[in-house]
GUTORRO-826335 format. One record per residue (C-alpha): residue number from 1; x, y negated, z negated. Coordinates in steps of 0.02 Angstrom, whole numbers, plus 50000, padded with zeros to 5 digits. Example, Ala and Ser with C-alpha at 12.3 -4.5 7.8 and 13.67 -1.06 7.14 Angstrom:
! GUTORRO-826335
 pos    xx    yy    zz
   1 50615 50225 49610
   2 50684 50053 49643
! end
This chain:
! GUTORRO-826335
 pos    xx    yy    zz
   1 59347 45331 44577
   2 59469 45417 44456
   3 59496 45576 44559
   4 59515 45547 44744
   5 59600 45604 44904
   6 59693 45487 45021
   7 59699 45528 45206
   8 59840 45448 45305
   9 59945 45453 45463
  10 60124 45401 45500
  11 60256 45396 45638
  12 60125 45340 45764
  13 60019 45495 45739
  14 60163 45620 45734
  15 60129 45651 45548
  16 59965 45671 45456
  17 59959 45667 45268
  18 59844 45693 45119
  19 59875 45657 44935
  20 59761 45674 44785
  21 59745 45649 44600
  22 59631 45779 44518
  23 59652 45770 44329
  24 59465 45756 44287
  25 59418 45888 44416
  26 59541 46015 44343
  27 59494 45972 44164
  28 59309 46001 44209
  29 59356 46173 44279
  30 59462 46212 44125
  31 59320 46167 44006
  32 59190 46264 44108
  33 59292 46424 44115
  34 59392 46407 43952
  35 59551 46448 44048
  36 59721 46480 43968
  37 59861 46357 44016
  38 59931 46469 44154
  39 59756 46505 44223
  40 59717 46318 44218
  41 59876 46283 44317
  42 59835 46417 44447
  43 59653 46367 44468
  44 59695 46181 44463
  45 59825 46197 44601
  46 59707 46294 44714
  47 59559 46176 44682
  48 59672 46027 44722
  49 59730 46108 44885
  50 59552 46157 44933
  51 59494 45977 44911
  52 59625 45914 45034
  53 59597 46057 45156
  54 59408 46032 45144
  55 59414 45850 45199
  56 59509 45904 45355
  57 59348 45986 45417
  58 59236 45888 45534
  59 59059 45950 45505
  60 58950 45896 45359
  61 58898 46077 45326
  62 59070 46155 45354
  63 59133 46261 45209
  64 59308 46317 45162
  65 59344 46464 45047
  66 59517 46511 44985
  67 59543 46679 44900
  68 59699 46744 44818
  69 59707 46925 44764
  70 59862 46987 44674
  71 59924 47131 44568
  72 59971 47016 44423
  73 59872 46999 44261
  74 59766 46853 44324
  75 59690 46967 44458
  76 59644 46829 44579
  77 59562 46662 44615
  78 59419 46605 44725
  79 59382 46423 44768
  80 59268 46338 44893
  81 59266 46161 44960
  82 59161 46056 45078
  83 59205 45911 45193
  84 59153 45783 45059
  85 59288 45829 44933
  86 59175 45933 44820
  87 59258 46091 44754
  88 59218 46236 44637
  89 59306 46395 44590
  90 59348 46528 44462
  91 59486 46641 44397
  92 59461 46829 44384
  93 59546 46836 44213
  94 59535 46661 44137
  95 59614 46709 43970
  96 59780 46777 44036
  97 59931 46724 43932
  98 60112 46734 43993
  99 60278 46666 43929
 100 60355 46522 44031
 101 60456 46567 44186
 102 60646 46548 44202
 103 60627 46360 44232
 104 60523 46340 44073
 105 60364 46308 44174
 106 60194 46394 44173
 107 60221 46558 44264
 108 60085 46551 44398
 109 60187 46663 44513
 110 60203 46795 44378
 111 60018 46784 44339
 112 59969 46816 44521
 113 60104 46941 44567
 114 60111 47020 44740
 115 59958 46994 44847
 116 59865 46910 44989
 117 59804 46733 45024
 118 59647 46718 45131
 119 59576 46557 45205
 120 59398 46567 45271
 121 59321 46423 45368
 122 59135 46427 45402
 123 59106 46292 45534
 124 58933 46349 45592
 125 58990 46475 45724
 126 58931 46656 45729
 127 59083 46716 45633
 128 59190 46616 45512
 129 59375 46591 45551
 130 59483 46697 45434
 131 59670 46677 45414
 132 59776 46787 45299
 133 59955 46790 45239
 134 60052 46877 45102
 135 60092 46782 44942
 136 60271 46722 44963
 137 60300 46663 44784
 138 60126 46659 44704
 139 60158 46477 44656
 140 60018 46428 44780
 141 60099 46273 44860
 142 60235 46378 44943
 143 60105 46508 44992
 144 59998 46377 45080
 145 60153 46305 45166
 146 60188 46480 45231
 147 60005 46505 45280
 148 60004 46346 45386
 149 60167 46395 45472
 150 60114 46573 45514
 151 59924 46568 45534
 152 59899 46394 45605
 153 60071 46356 45677
 154 60071 46188 45588
 155 60236 46145 45501
 156 60182 46080 45331
 157 60248 46031 45161
 158 60126 46066 45019
 159 60155 46010 44839
 160 60031 46050 44699
 161 60046 46027 44512
 162 59954 46034 44346
 163 60033 45963 44188
 164 59957 46014 44020
 165 59946 45922 43854
 166 59998 46009 43694
 167 59813 46034 43650
 168 59793 46129 43817
 169 59690 45992 43901
 170 59746 45931 44072
 171 59869 45785 44070
 172 59898 45765 44257
 173 59848 45858 44415
 174 59865 45822 44599
 175 59956 45862 44758
 176 60002 45814 44934
 177 60006 45893 45107
 178 60118 45824 45244
 179 60094 45901 45417
 180 60190 45879 45579
 181 60081 45860 45732
 182 60124 45945 45899
 183 60264 45852 45987
 184 60341 45774 45831
 185 60520 45723 45873
 186 60674 45808 45800
 187 60726 45641 45724
 188 60561 45630 45628
 189 60579 45811 45568
 190 60757 45784 45504
 191 60713 45621 45414
 192 60557 45696 45335
 193 60649 45851 45274
 194 60779 45739 45191
 195 60647 45633 45103
 196 60548 45784 45044
 197 60706 45864 44977
 198 60729 45718 44857
 199 60560 45741 44770
 200 60570 45821 44598
 201 60388 45868 44566
 202 60215 45801 44602
 203 60167 45801 44418
 204 60320 45697 44369
 205 60271 45569 44502
 206 60092 45564 44437
 207 60148 45558 44256
 208 60258 45408 44297
 209 60100 45316 44349
 210 60109 45340 44538
 211 59942 45340 44631
 212 59916 45451 44785
 213 59946 45297 44894
 214 60111 45262 44806
 215 60165 45443 44824
 216 60132 45439 45012
 217 60221 45271 45025
 218 60369 45348 44934
 219 60376 45493 45059
 220 60318 45411 45220
 221 60351 45224 45197
 222 60494 45222 45322
 223 60383 45307 45452
 224 60251 45169 45460
 225 60121 45243 45341
 226 59940 45200 45381
 227 59808 45241 45251
 228 59649 45294 45342
 229 59527 45319 45198
 230 59499 45368 45016
 231 59373 45501 44969
 232 59312 45550 44795
 233 59345 45730 44744
 234 59258 45822 44602
 235 59220 45992 44529
 236 59036 46022 44564
 237 58929 46178 44580
 238 58768 46185 44681
 239 58692 46329 44581
 240 58513 46306 44518
 241 58387 46418 44433
 242 58288 46420 44596
 243 58438 46490 44691
 244 58468 46621 44556
 245 58284 46671 44567
 246 58305 46701 44755
 247 58458 46808 44720
 248 58361 46914 44595
 249 58215 46935 44717
 250 58339 46993 44850
 251 58401 47140 44745
 252 58235 47229 44767
 253 58080 47285 44671
 254 58155 47443 44594
 255 58297 47349 44508
 256 58182 47209 44447
 257 58060 47337 44378
 258 58202 47421 44282
 259 58245 47253 44203
 260 58063 47228 44153
 261 58055 47405 44080
 262 58203 47362 43967
 263 58086 47236 43885
 264 58221 47104 43858
 265 58265 46936 43935
 266 58412 46942 44054
 267 58552 46815 44075
 268 58630 46779 44244
 269 58801 46695 44250
 270 58866 46586 44392
 271 59046 46637 44431
 272 59092 46465 44497
 273 59039 46353 44352
 274 59005 46480 44213
 275 58828 46414 44188
 276 58703 46538 44114
 277 58524 46559 44172
 278 58401 46654 44063
 279 58248 46745 44131
 280 58112 46809 44015
 281 58016 46971 44048
 282 57868 46864 44103
 283 57977 46770 44228
 284 58043 46936 44293
 285 57863 46995 44321
 286 57831 46839 44426
 287 57989 46876 44527
 288 57931 47056 44552
 289 57772 46989 44633
 290 57878 46884 44752
 291 57984 47037 44796
 292 57831 47135 44856
! end
């Protein structure tokens, strides 16, 4: 298990925590979408967060979607996650290039600009739960911290990071989420704030060889950290040619007939994994029969 999420508790249940390492997951996404370094960092951070937020869900069929829409050159991001740690996602403009920010880091905030963060949880009810907040910095971790405070009234500390190699492959990726449960004492809050204030960056911790367990021990060791479980996390898309066929059938006979009249094969692209599915004119005729 190279990429995985650790779920933990501390301070006798007053704190819950998640930490993950996601280098392979983010590299898979980068290779699939051919993302620029800043787009890789943005997508990698959001995929990492979605993995941890996904495993918070209870139901096997529960689905989480996080959307960010901004006025910056990247346009936006969409990722989805399930309760098993499987994630997928895409960037609206994967090739965006920007100079480093004032700190010399990849300028994810500049790429996203001013916008909105939406969290959609489909837990099998009639309507999904939707929470929305403005982008505070566009750096994603701070935006999710703000989202938890305002939309879910859960004081949280979110750290996310992607470190790139000089050849633009992913060197390190991961993150953590520390959340205070209702009734957490003032003493716990003060101590935790002090410890979190001493952390430089999640990627520097990972690059120094720290595992998710070691990172949580570093933050929560004095609070009686208890590791509950470890779950694999990966970039995986559930698209298939069969599912794409159903989507084509659903657009209606008139549109399918127009494609057939063009006399050429068509290619359908999956947004989430960038896989291409080709349909010949003959296959389109078969789908037209199904649409009748």
